[in-house]
Residue, then its C-alpha position, 0 to 999 in steps of 0.5 A: m447668782a449667775i446670769s443664764a446664756h443660751i447654748d449652742t455648742p456642746e463645748e458650752l454645755f460643760d463651760t463653766k466659766i461664765a461671762l455674767r456671774e452676777h448682775k454687777d457684771l452686767l451693770e460693769i459692761i454698761r458703765l463701760l459702754k456710756q464711758k467709752p461709746n467711741y471705743p470698738r466693741g472688740e477693744l472693750i469686749v477685751e478690756h472688761f474680761s482681761k479681768y476674769g483672769e484665766a477663768q475666760p467665758h467662751v466667746r460666744d457668751q462673751h459677745r452675748a453679754f455686751d448684746l444684753a448690755t447693749r439692749i438695757l443701754v440703748m434698747a436695740q437688739c444687736l449681734p456681732e455678725r449676721s448668720p449666712g443666708v439671714p437678710w436684713s431690712p432697715g427696721s428689723d432686729p437684731l442688728v449687727w454691731p461688729s467688732n471693729d465698731s464703737l457704740s457711737r458709730f452703731m447706733a449712727s449706722t443703724l439708721p442712715t441718713k437719707d434725703f433732708l425733709n424740712l416741715e418748718d417751710s410752707s410745704g412742710w407744714t402741708i405734710r405736717a398737717q396731714l400727719a396728725a394723728k386724728l387725720l391718720k386715726g379718723r380719715y385712714g384707720i392708722s393705729f399707733r403702737g409703742t415700740d422699745y427698738l429706736s430702729k422700728h420707730l415709724d415703721f409702718n406696716e400698710q396691711t395692718r395700718i400700724v405705725h410704731i413709735y418708740h416711746h422711750t423718750r426720757f431716755l433720749e432727753e436724758c442723752l441729749m441733756a449729757t451731751l448739751n455742753l460742747n465742752s462737757g466732754s461727754q461723748e454721744i452715744i446716740p447722735r443728737q440729730l437722732a434724738l432730736e428728730t425721733l421726739d420732734s417726730i412724736r410731736v408731729l403725729f400727735p401735735w398740741d390739739g384737743e383730738s391728738r392730744r386725747i388720742l395720745m393719752k388713750i394709747v398711754c392709758d392703755g399701756d402701748l406708750d410711755p407715760d413720758c410722751l405726753e411731756y411736751d418739748n422741753p427746751e432744756y435739752r436743745r442747744a441754741d441751733e437746734h429749735n429747727i431741724t431738718y429731718n434726715y434719719w426719718s424722713s423717709r419713713l415720714m414721706k412714707l406715711y404722707d404718700y399713703t394718705n395721698d394714695r389711699g382715700p378715707i377708709g369710710l365715706f363719712w370720717 
């Protein structure tokens, strides 16, 4: 059974050449993306649809098929190009994955590295203590909500006082395990630094203390976070030099949350 696609033009309405004729086609695209994350998107599209012979689907349909496969594989919404006049800001979806970029480069560029943040030194532990869920929730009325999109991780809305948490931790761990051995030949789909920062930042928000742990368990029980978030650090996916990381990708969002707690007083006299 063919997987339906959105129709944009009259020509597509009468086009019977379908990009995703059955679910097997979608799985083949996902497999291709996993095998060749360093190849440009455009080359992979040509490679995959060359097997269709003369039954070439509309170009837009080809791109939609790859967009869908990308969303399933790395849980990121993307487009080959942005519509004119539509602005983009960090944390928004969909993101642009141009035809001349590879999947790995796309994933790295969606969240460019910024200032370094070390939470392991003395000043870092001060910041870390202030970001614990028991304080964020108890003092400042901040709540947490799961997101399927990595680009929205740690996105904080000051009006609603909601922090989004990327909760597919098992997927990140599998990406790290796949590239653990430098000589394995496996290619990174998601940069290791980004995956490690994401996992570690969840532990910053929910450290191993009674109250923060209870908050995490309640969020999981309410269905807002994946149960895998309850599993704490697994040393097997870390290389020898990856136990004390600095934050490059998430530094600005962590500091935004920290600055909010400094600029705002507790929500009530008694907390």
